[in-house]
N, C-alpha and C positions, 0 to 999 in steps of 0.2 A: 537411561534411554531404553535399554533392553528390557528393563522391568516394566516400563509403560507398555511396550509392544506386547510383552507376555500377558500383561493384565488385559489388554484389549483383545488379544486372541482368546483368552479364557472367557471373557464376557461374550464374545461372538459365539464361541463354542457352546457356552451355556444356553444362549438364546436359541441356537439351532437344536440342541438336545431337548430343550423345553418345548419345542414345537412338536415333539413326539413323532409319530409316524406320518403326520401330515407333511406334505412337501412345502418347505419354506421357500418363498420367493424373495430373492435378494437382488438388489441393484447396487451399482457403484457409481459415485459421482466425484468429480474433482471440484469440490465446492469453491476453492479459491479461484480456479480458472473460470468457473461458472459466474461468479460475482464480477471478477475483473474484466471479463469479455462481454458483459452486458452493455447494451447501448446506453443505459442510464449512467453507468460508471464511466464509460468512455466520454460521454458528454460532460459529466461532473469534473473529470480530469482536465478537460479543455477549459472549462469555466474557472477552475482553480488556477490553472496556469495564467489565464487572462487576468484574473483578479489580482494575482500577486506579481504580475509582470512589472508594474511600475516600481515596486519595492526592490525587485531583483535588479532592475536597471539602475536604481540608486546605489545599490551595493556594488555593481560593476563599475559605476562611475567613481565611487570611493576607492575601489581597488586601483583603477587607473591613476587617480590623483596621488595615491600613496606611492605607487610605482614611480611616478614622475618626480616626486619629492626625493625618493631614494636615489634615483638616477642623477638628479641635480646635485645631491650631496656627494655622490661618488665622482661625478665628472668634474666637479668644481672643488674637490678636496685640496686644501692648501691655498685656494684662490679666494675663498670667502672670508669675510671678517669673522672673528669669533662670535660676534653678536648675530650675524646673518646665519651662521651655521647653527647656533643655539635656537634661533627662531624657526629655522627649517626642521630641526630635530623635534622641537616642541609641537610644531604643526603636524608633523608625521605621527607623533605619539597620539595626539588628539584624534586624528583621522583613523588610526589603528584601533583605538578604543571604540570610536563610533562605528567602525566597520564590524567589529566583533559584536557589539550590542545589536546592531541592525540584523546581522546574520543570525544570531541566536533567536531574536524575536521572530524573524521570518520563519525560521525552521520550526519553532514552537507553534506558531499560528497555522502553518501548512499542515503540520502533523496533527494538530487538534481537529482541524476541519476534515482532513482526510480520514481520520479515525471515526469521526462522527458519521461521515457519508458511508464508509465501509460497514460500520455497525448497523446502520439502518438498512442498507442494501442486503447485508448478510441475513438479517432477520426476514426481510421480504423474500429472499431466495429460499430460505428454509420453508416458508409457507408454500411457495410454488412447488418445491420438491415434495412436500407432504401431500399436496393435491395430486401431483403426478403419481405418487406412490398409491394413493387411495384409488385413483382411476385405473391403475394397472393391477391392483390387488397385491401390491408388494407388502411383504411382512417387515422388511428392513431395507434401509438405504445406508450404505457404509461409505465414508469418505475414502478416497483413493489413498490418502496419506497413511491410512491404517490398514491397508490391504497389501498382502504379499503377492498374491496372484488373483487374477480374475479373467474371465473370457470377455473379450471386447464387446460382445453383444449385450453384456450386463450393464455397460456404462450408459448413463442417462444424462451426461453433462451437456451435450449439444442440445438435446431435447429440452433440458431445463433452461438453458440460455434463451432458446426460442420462446418458451412459455413465459419466462420472466419479461422478455422484451415486449411480448404481446400484452401482458398484464400491467406492466409498468413502463410505458413508452417514454423515451427520453424527451424532456421538455425543452 
């Protein structure tokens, strides 16, 4: 971790030294915040939630069914015939396997779609930041996660979000 930070510092220092006597104009952006706070991502997040809501509801129903079976087994312990107890246990095991499979599938699908959306939005945000940098005559834009200190006036995150929302309005 420290090695990566040191390497980043050396790269930034080298870039500043390479600029020579000319004054280097640098800005700072919280790229993660810029992407996540864009209207497009907020809308995509709502759309994902709505898309996967039926599957989440099915998982919740299975969880309630499984809990009911477990409660039935516990409250009727000694009262059920061995066959009824075995049937309930088997039914619970089937529901547990189904619950696990559905949960894993849902998680994988959500993660895949989320990563796809974030990847595309990150690429578009980088293009917006590049345009802002060119318009402002910036030599370098550094992500806040790689920055130890900066003056707040150097940050262009809010401006980048506004420019992104203008260039890529949520549909």
